[in-house]
TIVOSE-449559 format. One line per field, with one value per residue (C-alpha): x, y, z; residue in one letter. Coordinates in steps of 0.1 Angstrom, whole numbers. Example, Ala and Ser with C-alpha at 12.3 -4.5 7.8 and 13.67 -1.06 7.14 Angstrom:
px	(123; 137)
py	(-45; -11)
pz	(78; 71)
type	(a; s)
END
This chain:
px	(-58; -25; 4; 29; 31; 53; 59; 53; 56; 59; 48; 22; 40; 52; 77; 55; 24; 43; 60; 26; 9; 37; 36; -2; -2; 20; -2; 22; 6; 13; 6; 8; 9; 5; -7; -30; -57; -49; -20; -9; 5; 33; 43; 9; 10; 19; -12; -33; -15; -21; -57; -52; -67; -85; -74; -96; -75; -44; -55; -69; -81; -56; -84; -96; -61; -59; -95; -85; -54; -69; -35; -28; -42; -41; -36; -41; -19; 9; 41; 61; 92; 108; 134; 153; 173; 141; 120; 93; 71; 55; 25; 15; -11; 19; 10; 41; 38; 64; 74; 96; 105; 104; 102; 108; 94; 87; 94; 112; 107; 118; 154; 156; 195; 193; 183; 171; 133; 126; 109; 87; 78; 80; 55; 68; 53; 56; 21; -16; -18; 11; -6; -39; -23; -5; -34; -56; -29; -25; -62; -65; -36; -53; -86; -69; -51; -83; -98; -67; -58; -24; -12; 12; 13; 48; 56; 90; 98; 131; 145; 152; 145; 114; 91; 102; 101; 66; 52; 68; 55; 20; 18; 29; 4; -24; -15; -14; -46; -67; -62; -73; -104; -116; -105; -101; -86; -55; -46; -25; -2; 6; 14; 51; 65; 103; 123; 156; 183; 219; 226; 232; 206; 172; 166; 203; 198; 185; 205; 217; 191; 163; 176; 176; 141; 128; 144; 131; 96; 96; 107; 81; 52; 67; 87; 117; 147; 174; 197; 231; 220; 213; 187; 203; 171; 134; 113; 75; 79; 103; 137; 174; 199; 235; 246; 225; 197; 161; 130; 97; 71; 40; 44; 76; 74; 102; 111; 148; 153; 144; 160; 151; 127; 129; 117; 150; 171; 159; 157; 191; 204; 235; 225; 243; 238; 206; 200; 190; 201; 228; 212; 229; 224; 195; 178; 184; 198; 234; 242; 207; 187; 153; 151; 146; 146; 131; 119; 129; 143; 171; 202; 198; 225; 224; 244; 274; 273; 260; 233; 198; 177; 147; 121; 87; 99; 129; 106; 81; 107; 125; 93; 86; 121; 123; 88; 105; 135; 113; 94; 126; 136; 104; 104; 141; 150; 179; 179; 190; 207; 183; 184; 168; 152; 160; 130; 144; 132; 102; 92; 62; 70; 35; 6; 18; 54; 74; 108; 113; 145; 134; 152; 189; 197; 180; 159; 151; 117; 107; 75; 40; 52; 69; 38; 16; 40; 40; 3; -1; 26; 13; -23; -11; 6; -22; -38; -74; -98; -117; -85; -75; -109; -108; -74; -81; -113; -93; -66; -91; -109; -76; -54; -83; -108; -84; -110; -92; -103; -121; -103; -125; -107; -126; -101; -68; -41; -13; 21; 28)
py	(-309; -331; -309; -329; -326; -337; -300; -268; -236; -204; -175; -171; -149; -158; -183; -200; -202; -216; -243; -252; -255; -278; -300; -300; -314; -341; -351; -340; -332; -295; -268; -232; -206; -169; -141; -130; -151; -138; -139; -104; -95; -72; -56; -38; -25; 10; 10; 5; 32; 57; 46; 31; -3; -16; -40; -68; -69; -78; -98; -133; -155; -183; -209; -200; -204; -240; -251; -279; -289; -312; -319; -284; -268; -231; -218; -180; -174; -151; -170; -161; -181; -209; -234; -245; -272; -290; -278; -264; -234; -218; -196; -166; -187; -209; -238; -258; -274; -299; -308; -334; -305; -268; -242; -205; -181; -155; -124; -94; -60; -26; -17; 18; 16; 31; 64; 87; 92; 68; 42; 67; 90; 71; 50; 17; -2; -39; -51; -44; -28; -4; 5; 12; 35; 53; 57; 69; 94; 109; 114; 130; 152; 163; 169; 191; 211; 214; 232; 254; 272; 283; 248; 229; 191; 176; 140; 125; 89; 74; 50; 49; 12; -1; 5; 39; 49; 33; 51; 85; 82; 71; 100; 126; 114; 116; 151; 159; 140; 134; 161; 190; 170; 157; 187; 224; 234; 250; 222; 204; 234; 232; 195; 183; 148; 143; 110; 107; 81; 78; 61; 87; 71; 56; 19; 10; -26; -17; -5; 31; 36; 25; 46; 77; 71; 66; 97; 118; 106; 112; 147; 152; 144; 165; 144; 163; 141; 143; 115; 109; 123; 101; 109; 114; 121; 117; 142; 148; 178; 164; 149; 161; 150; 142; 177; 194; 205; 198; 188; 198; 169; 159; 123; 104; 70; 46; 23; 21; -16; -47; -69; -102; -100; -112; -148; -153; -136; -158; -190; -203; -199; -181; -149; -132; -99; -81; -105; -132; -168; -177; -209; -238; -244; -268; -240; -257; -237; -246; -266; -280; -310; -305; -267; -247; -209; -192; -159; -125; -143; -160; -150; -172; -177; -188; -214; -190; -181; -147; -136; -132; -101; -101; -104; -121; -143; -155; -163; -181; -203; -210; -220; -245; -258; -263; -282; -306; -311; -316; -343; -359; -358; -375; -403; -411; -390; -367; -330; -308; -273; -244; -233; -199; -189; -152; -134; -100; -69; -44; -12; 11; 47; 62; 61; 47; 46; 18; 0; -36; -57; -92; -125; -133; -112; -82; -73; -37; -19; 14; 34; 22; -13; -17; -4; -29; -57; -47; -48; -82; -98; -85; -95; -130; -133; -121; -148; -156; -147; -123; -105; -103; -89; -62; -51; -48; -28; -5; 0; 7; 31; 48; 49; 57; 78; 90; 78; 64; 38; 54; 57; 61; 74; 57; 63; 78; 74; 94; 77; 67)
pz	(149; 150; 159; 138; 100; 72; 62; 79; 59; 78; 55; 27; 4; -32; -20; 7; -15; -45; -22; -6; -40; -54; -23; -24; -59; -48; -19; 9; 42; 47; 72; 59; 87; 82; 104; 76; 60; 26; 0; -11; -44; -33; -67; -67; -32; -44; -66; -36; -16; -46; -52; -85; -75; -44; -19; -32; -64; -48; -17; -21; 8; 14; 18; -17; -30; -15; -19; -43; -25; 1; 19; 26; 57; 63; 99; 105; 135; 148; 149; 181; 174; 153; 163; 133; 152; 165; 134; 156; 154; 184; 180; 201; 220; 232; 209; 195; 161; 147; 112; 95; 72; 81; 54; 65; 40; 65; 41; 54; 71; 61; 67; 79; 82; 116; 101; 130; 129; 100; 118; 138; 110; 75; 59; 48; 18; 23; 33; 26; 60; 50; 17; 32; 58; 33; 11; 39; 50; 15; 12; 46; 36; 4; 22; 46; 20; 1; 30; 37; 4; 19; 27; 3; 0; 0; -2; -2; -14; -2; -25; -61; -69; -86; -56; -51; -88; -93; -61; -70; -106; -95; -70; -95; -121; -95; -89; -127; -137; -106; -80; -100; -111; -77; -54; -57; -91; -75; -51; -78; -81; -44; -45; -49; -51; -43; -49; -30; -30; -20; -54; -82; -107; -105; -112; -105; -115; -150; -181; -185; -212; -190; -161; -185; -198; -162; -149; -179; -175; -138; -143; -170; -148; -120; -97; -83; -82; -55; -65; -49; -16; 13; 39; 74; 94; 89; 109; 113; 89; 64; 58; 60; 33; 37; 25; 54; 32; 41; 21; 38; 37; 54; 43; 38; 21; 28; -1; 9; 13; 33; 59; 75; 105; 141; 135; 114; 138; 167; 147; 157; 120; 110; 93; 63; 45; 54; 82; 56; 56; 31; 19; 1; -36; -28; -8; 25; 56; 64; 95; 99; 88; 72; 71; 39; 37; 7; -4; 11; 41; 21; 2; -29; -56; -91; -108; -111; -73; -79; -54; -69; -62; -38; -66; -68; -97; -76; -47; -68; -86; -53; -37; -64; -64; -27; -28; -53; -32; -1; -20; -29; 9; 19; -9; -8; -39; -45; -41; -70; -69; -76; -113; -117; -150; -154; -167; -164; -147; -153; -137; -143; -146; -152; -175; -209; -196; -183; -187; -192; -197; -206; -202; -198; -228; -214; -244; -237; -240; -230; -233; -243; -254; -221; -203; -220; -214; -176; -174; -191; -171; -138; -149; -155; -122; -101; -80; -89; -116; -95; -87; -124; -133; -106; -115; -152; -146; -123; -148; -176; -152; -140; -171; -196; -175; -148; -122; -92; -67; -38; -5; 26; 57; 87; 116; 127; 100; 116; 115; 151)
type	(m; d; d; t; y; q; v; i; i; v; g; a; g; f; a; g; v; a; a; a; k; e; l; g; r; k; g; v; r; v; l; l; i; d; s; n; n; y; h; q; f; q; p; l; l; y; q; v; a; t; s; q; i; g; v; s; a; i; a; r; p; l; r; s; v; f; r; r; h; k; t; v; r; v; l; t; a; e; v; a; s; v; n; a; a; e; r; t; v; t; t; a; d; d; r; t; l; r; a; d; v; l; v; l; a; v; g; a; v; p; n; f; f; n; t; p; g; a; e; e; h; a; y; p; l; y; s; v; t; d; a; t; k; l; g; s; g; l; t; r; l; l; d; h; a; d; r; n; p; d; d; a; v; d; v; v; v; v; g; g; g; p; t; g; v; e; t; a; g; a; m; a; e; n; v; k; y; v; v; g; k; y; f; s; p; d; l; a; s; r; c; r; v; h; l; v; d; l; v; p; t; v; l; s; m; f; s; t; k; s; q; k; y; a; a; q; h; l; a; k; v; g; v; q; l; h; m; g; q; g; v; t; e; v; r; a; d; g; v; t; l; a; d; g; s; r; i; p; a; q; i; v; v; w; a; g; g; l; k; a; g; g; l; i; a; n; s; g; l; l; q; g; k; g; g; r; i; d; v; l; p; d; l; t; a; p; d; t; t; g; v; y; v; i; g; d; a; a; n; i; t; d; s; t; g; a; k; l; p; q; l; g; s; v; a; q; q; a; g; k; w; a; a; r; n; i; h; a; d; l; t; g; g; t; r; k; p; f; e; y; l; d; k; g; y; m; a; m; v; g; r; g; a; a; v; a; e; i; g; r; k; r; v; q; l; q; g; p; l; a; f; l; s; w; l; l; v; h; l; a; l; l; s; g; t; q; q; k; v; r; a; l; f; s; w; l; n; g; y; v; l; h; s; p; a; q; v; v; v; s; g; p; t; d; k; e)
END
């Protein structure tokens, strides 16, 4: 394999895949590198962790994604370092690859904000591996409590954004609808789900009406809310809050934010908030030539200069836009500043319950209509027909029959 490419894209998340597809359609020679050989649909990771869908519904092999894009090659490899100035990528086996244009779509890592014990004891939720570890840990915990009738099951979810709300809601509904059916009848009464955040409201990016609806539904299904209280320590047996109080927990889920990973930190690029790169309006990295940064590794602004949130829709649109600018670079065209089409926000709160604020005008939906909209949007966004069918079947099975996907614990799952 030749080690020089027109474009090298590091990272096969929403941004990287979107950029590679767009460039592939234009016949540009692309190398797409990722440590995994699959593309994961991150918005549904919490459903894998809570046994609502299986891994095969959200993970699609990359070579399947690009089977019709003959100029896109997929390389499964661990990237050890990138050199933005030289536009090179070095893999873990010491192979150096060069590009005319380098695209960094390396995603992010959990931001524990230097909270003592968080990295050691909390479960993050940013990858398929994270989701399967959490799912196995939850199943093992329930199995243990089922054998020991005096044991309680306490789970703390840290973070009141969409991931935290969706995870806490799904866990509480599992307790309400599933645990009593598949385990001993009294086990559900011994299960508690807590949601904690320094911010005083859930879903802070949503309207007050949506926040109120989400909080009320979470409380209705049994989630105990601890809002306006930051976590100062995570221990093996629970968490400590800023006021000194403690919440016992066998499992702590960390949905408290993201930051750029080590590849960005050591790339030679100047980092901004969250360790991400403050890209220029055309999505290029400042003070370099031929380097684009997109997705969760970038701080991207809209036409007014306001920073855009780390959302899949932002990443996908930025990936396509960067590809068009790259094609302009390669063909003598002119780059254009990124123009984001604001599609709004959605969050699932539970069975038949969701909030949605659609478009720039933020048309607000709550309840069953928002729930149906959430299902249809996420079904449409899933990559691959097989993935869509599996997800649809799982949702029908789970939301109608309350029959979860099966989790098999095949090895140690303790948080190390």
